[in-house]
N, C-alpha and C positions, 0 to 999 in steps of 0.2 A: 505494498499500499503505501508508504514512504512521508507519509506525513506525519512530523509531528503533533502527540499530543499528548504528552507528560502534563503539561498544564490543566490538563479538563479531566484528569484520570484521582482515583483516590485509590491508594496501595492498600493492604491489609500488613498490620504490623510484622508475620510474617512474610510476605515478599519486601517489605524493605533491606528485614534483615539478613534475607538471604543475598540481596543486593551487595549492601554492604562488606557483607563475610568477603564475598565476592571478589571486589574492590579490594578488601582487608591483602586478599590473598594474591591478589598481581602486584601490588604495591611490596610484600613481602618478597615473592620470585624475583621479579626486578628489580629489586634494592630500590624503590622509591618512597622517598622519605616525606617527600611535603603531600597530602594529598590532593592538593592544590593544583595538581600536576596530571592529575585522571579530569579529563573535561568533561564536561556537563551531556550528564544522559537524555537520550531525546528516546523517545516510544512510540511504539506502529501498534496497530490493530491488528491480526490478526484473522484470515478468512475464517479459522476455527474458532473464533473469540476469544483467543489469547492474547494474552499483549505484552509485545515484543520490546525491553530497554534494551539499548544498546548506547556503544562512544566506540570513536575510532581514540583507541589509545596512540599518542606519537612514539614510533619503533618498536611495539608491541602486535599491533593489528587492532581488528574490532573486537570489543566483548559483547558481547549480550549474554541477554536472561532470554527465558519464558516465564511467560506467573499465567497461572490456570485462570479461566473467568471468574471460578468463586473467588481468587485471589485479589480482583480487581471493579471498580466500577465508574463509573461516568460524575463527575465531579458536577452537581447541579445546583 
């Protein structure tokens, strides 16, 4: 889909914790000491209803995580 919808969704605490854990693992693996080196994430809704959260990390490539429909909703 390609449209960034992150500003219009709410994530469950579980989904937020999973994304933070993934970022911490990448920071440790790539020896990144400053979390501001990780660019802001974006999100898009997949055809099957999952939410794809992603960002492009320079020198690493794309980081992504899929969030099941029950773990996110629209911020009305």
